[in-house]
N, C-alpha and C positions, 0 to 999 in steps of 0.2 A: 504494500500500500504506500502511495506517495504521501508524504507529510507536507502539507502546505502550511505556511504560518497563518495563525488566526489574525484576522484584521484587528488592528490596534483599537483600543477603546479610548485612547487619549485623543483629544481634538487634534486635527492635522497640523495646524500652525504650531501648537504647543509641542507636538511630537517632533517636528523638524527643528524647532528651536533647541530641543534636548539633544539633537544630533550635532549642534554646534553652529547652526545658521543664525544670523542676526535677524531678530523679529522684524526690524524695519525694512529688510530686503526681501521679504516673502509676502505673497498675497494669494488668496484663494478666491476663485470665482466659479460660477456654474456656467457651462456652455451648453445651450439647448441643442445645437446640432450634434454634439458629441454625446449628449445625455450623460454628462459626467462633470464632476468637479475638476478643475485644473489648478494645480499649484504652480505659480510663477515664482521663479527664483532669480532675483536681480543680482548683478555683479556685487552690489553692496552687501549682499547676504553673507559673503565670504565662503562660498561653497568650494569644496575641493573633492578630488577623487576619493579620498579616504572616508568621506561621508556618504558615498553612494549606497552602501549596504543599509545604513541606518535610514536614509531617505526612502529607499525602496520599501523597507519594512514598515516605515511610518505611513506610507501612502498606498501600500498594497491593497488592492480591491476597494479602494476608497477614492483615489484621485489620480489623474494623469499628471505628469511632471514636465514642465518646460523651463529651460534655462535661458536667460538673456544672452549669455556668452556662447557664441556658436561652437567654440572648441569644447566647452564643458557639455553642451547639448550633445555633440557628436560622441564624446567619450561615454556619457551616461547612457545614450541610446545603445551603443555597442555593449556596454556592461549589462543593461537590461535585456537585450536580445540574447546574450549568452546565458543569463540566468533562466529566462523563460524557455529558451530552446532546450536547455538541459532538463528542465521540468517536463516539457512536452515529450521529449525523447524517453525519459524514464516512465512516464505515464503510458505511452504507447507500448513500450516493452512489457510493462506490467499487464496490460490488457491482453497482449499476445501470449504472454506466459500463462495467464489464467485460462486461456482457451486451448492451451497445449500446442500452440503454433510457433512460438518463438524459436524453438530448437530446429525447426524445419524451414525457417525463413531463408531465402537465398541471400548469400553474402555478396556485398558489392566488391568488385575488383577493378581498379583503374585500367588494367590491361584489357578489360572486356568493353566492347562498345556500350555506350549508355543505353541505346535503344534495346539491346539484348537484355540488359539487366532489368529495365522497366517492363519488358515483356515477361520476364521471369516473375516479377512481383505480381503482375496481372494474373498469371497462371496460378501462383501461390494463393491468390484470393478467389480463385474459381472463375476468373474472367477469360475471355478470348484474348490472346496476345495482340497488342496494338489497339485494343478497344477503348482504353481509358487515357493513356498518356501519349504525348507527342513531344519529341525532342525539338527544341527551338533554337538551340545554340550548342556550342561545344560542351558547355558546362551547365546547361539549363534545360528544363522541361516544364511542361504545363499539362493540365487536364485538357482533354479534347472538349470543345464547346458542347458537343452533343452528349457527352458523358455527364456533365454537371447539370442535371435536370431534377425536377421535383415530380413525383416522389423520388427520393434517393434510390439509385439503382442497387440491386444486390451486389455485394462485394465492395461497395464504395468505402464503407467504414473500415473494413479490413485493409484496403489499399492505402487509405490515409494513415492508419496505424503503422503499416509496413514501411512506408517511406519515412515517416517520422522516427521509427525505431532503427532505421538503417544508419550507416555511418557515411552516407553520401555527402552530407554537409562538410564533414571533416576532410573530404577530398575536393572541396570547392564546387560540388554539384548542388544547384539550387532549384527548388520548385518556384516558378514565377507565375503570376496571374496577369493575363493580358486584359486590358480594359475593353469595354464594349466598342469604343470607337476604333480601336486597333483591329478587333475581330471583324468589324464591318468593312474596314479598309482592305483586309486580306481577302474577304469574300469578293470584293469588287475587282481585284486583280486578276 
């Protein structure tokens, strides 16, 4: 079972001040479009990389975080992505382990063509090879537009768990999503 930290019960501003931020440099607002609170951290708050874990725990499941300083914003985003990515991978591996599938999941190898590995994941999840994924670059792939439909197709949850549980990301392979406009452009070509 994956242990997620419980959301803090301390008010967000108070919690991040306990992390070492200056109260005058932080502000909390609600964004309708995001349906979320957003914690803004100005340069005057005195944030540093050593505070990232404390800030993440103080805001986890309660608010999004934005930094005024672009370099801190980028480093925090990379830190957050690594934390979330690790949790997602562990969660997906646990789901596959519970169903008895983790030990039989195909292993990724950089020597193997990406399309061949993706086909193996599709077969692993009971799908026809080439039915769900499409390679769109040397190190990237996406779901085929006709695969991502509602109701969700059989095997889709397994497939999502399988790529999240794999070590493709460690080899620089990424799942990307193409916006609707790009899909329409490709159809017109």
